[in-house]
C-alpha positions, -999 to 999 in steps of 0.1 A, spaced: -72 -102 -158 -54 -74 -178 -53 -42 -157 -45 -7 -170 -34 20 -147 -29 57 -153 -17 78 -124 -10 115 -127 2 136 -98 5 174 -103 21 199 -79 18 237 -81 38 260 -59 30 297 -53 67 305 -54 97 289 -72 113 260 -54 150 258 -47 152 220 -47 130 189 -47 139 154 -36 113 125 -37 113 88 -35 87 72 -57 74 37 -51 52 35 -81 66 6 -101 54 -30 -96 75 -61 -100 65 -93 -118 60 -124 -97 37 -155 -98 2 -142 -105 14 -108 -116 32 -100 -149 41 -64 -157 34 -61 -194 44 -24 -198 52 4 -173 65 39 -176 73 66 -150 78 101 -164 83 136 -150 86 171 -165 117 178 -185 149 187 -165 137 165 -136 162 137 -128 148 102 -122 171 74 -110 159 38 -107 170 17 -77 157 -6 -50 150 -1 -13 157 -24 16 124 -42 12 131 -50 -25 107 -24 -38 116 -7 -71 121 30 -65 127 61 -85 146 89 -69 134 122 -83 155 153 -79 159 188 -93 180 218 -82 165 242 -106 136 266 -96 102 253 -106 67 264 -100 51 231 -109 58 194 -112 39 166 -129 45 129 -125 29 105 -150 26 67 -145 11 45 -170 12 7 -173 -5 -26 -179 -3 -56 -157 -16 -92 -163 -28 -109 -131 -41 -143 -121 -59 -155 -90 -35 -174 -67 -59 -176 -37 -40 -148 -21 -7 -166 -20 23 -144 -30 51 -165 -46 81 -158 -67 89 -125 -49 125 -116 -41 127 -115 -3 154 -91 8 148 -93 45 142 -121 70 105 -127 78 111 -119 115 117 -83 105 79 -80 99 72 -88 135 85 -54 145 60 -28 158 62 7 145 47 39 157 19 35 133 12 -2 142 19 -3 179 -8 -24 197 -24 -8 227 -46 -26 252 -78 -27 230 -57 -41 200 -41 -66 223 -76 -76 234 -86 -80 197 -57 -103 191 -66 -124 222 -102 -126 211 -92 -138 176 -69 -164 191 -96 -177 214 -123 -178 187 -102 -191 158 -80 -217 175 -43 -223 169 -41 -225 131 -25 -194 117 -44 -192 85 -78 -196 103 -67 -168 127 -58 -145 98 -90 -150 80 -109 -144 112 -89 -112 119 -95 -100 83 -133 -106 87 -135 -90 121 -118 -58 110 -140 -56 79 -172 -60 100 -162 -38 130 -145 -9 113 -163 13 89 -146 24 57 -149 63 58 -127 88 39 -118 121 55 -120 107 91 -82 100 96 -49 115 88 -19 100 70 -1 99 103 -29 82 121 -21 50 141 -37 16 143 -47 24 179 -65 56 169 -84 39 140 -95 10 161 -107 33 189 -127 53 163 -139 21 146 -134 38 112 -108 47 87 -95 42 51 -77 11 37 -44 24 52 -59 24 87 -76 -10 85 -44 -24 72 -25 -10 102 -50 -25 126 -45 -59 108 -7 -56 112 -9 -46 148 -31 -76 157 -13 -101 135 21 -92 150 6 -95 184 -3 -130 174 34 -135 166 26 -138 128 50 -118 106 29 -93 86 36 -64 63 19 -35 46 12 -35 8 5 -5 -14 -9 -10 -48 -40 -7 -69 -74 -24 -70 -99 -30 -98 -131 -21 -79 -160 -45 -78 -184 -17 -84 -167 -8 -117 -155 26 -106 -125 35 -128 -117 69 -115 -103 66 -80 -91 91 -54 -60 71 -43 -43 38 -45 -52 8 -23 -36 -8 7 -38 -43 22 -16 -67 42 4 -98 37 10 -123 65 33 -153 66 15 -186 69 34 -219 76 34 -242 45 18 -215 23 42 -186 25 30 -150 23 -7 -145 18 -25 -113 10 -55 -101 31 -76 -70 23 -95 -59 54 -111 -30 37 -130 -55 15 -129 -85 38 -113 -107 12 -79 -123 3 -59 -105 -23 -71 -115 -57 -64 -110 -94 -80 -76 -90 -51 -64 -68 -19 -50 -83 9 -53 -58 34 -24 -60 54 -20 -27 57 -35 8 70 -23 42 65 -24 79 38 3 75 25 30 52 56 51 55 78 23 41 55 17 11 40 52 4 38 58 -33 55 93 -30 76 106 -1 100 135 -2 110 170 7 115 203 -10 132 236 -2 113 268 -10 81 269 -31 58 284 -5 23 269 -4 18 236 -24 -13 225 -42 -15 188 -52 -40 171 -76 -42 134 -83 -59 117 -112 -59 79 -110 -76 54 -133 -76 16 -126 -96 -7 -149 -96 -39 -168 -80 -33 -202 -112 -39 -221 -130 -12 -201 -107 17 -211 
């Protein structure tokens, strides 16, 4: 599948800023099943962009400016060629030991109900790790409703599981909390998805999980859709949770109130 992505993020400030510093995780890497054909990240003139890599091996751009601005626009365009690998992620540069992805974080800590979920999956699915992960993926998809506007970016896995609803970020955090409770290394993935309903204009990027399966390696699971990662998924960044893989994180000095607008298009190349 050839996938084209256009992502424009615009900020407007009601007073001039004094400085802006952001870390952008917007650029995918090539690996087996995913080849980046073309990719550009651009910002307004006089904005500095420096390419680098973070501890997880994600490509990052550090954006900075010390001049006063009342607005900022980031433009990302690219094309990626993907192939179905059955969810298996291979050919990726691993910067950290797999055991790192057993760590709980504030967003993925397992409370008693999440520990009970992990125990239930273990009892129902048996000892095989892959069977457990498929069962967990299906259970989250069935038992938690996908609803926008019901959670905050800082919401935890425990909160989403208690509410039995959330967005892809929340369902992924629930998956990570339970998988790690099962002693399976698991990590957060941010990226893009060609939607099955053909919707090209999207409100935000997508999120899913990867878990380490003996003899297979890392395998992608998308609890929001109840499937393994497929050729419709474009993998951009990974981390212990959303905060590690967020497309844009940063800070600014001055500027007063901020208004942000996002325009995202994700589609097969022939559809654009």
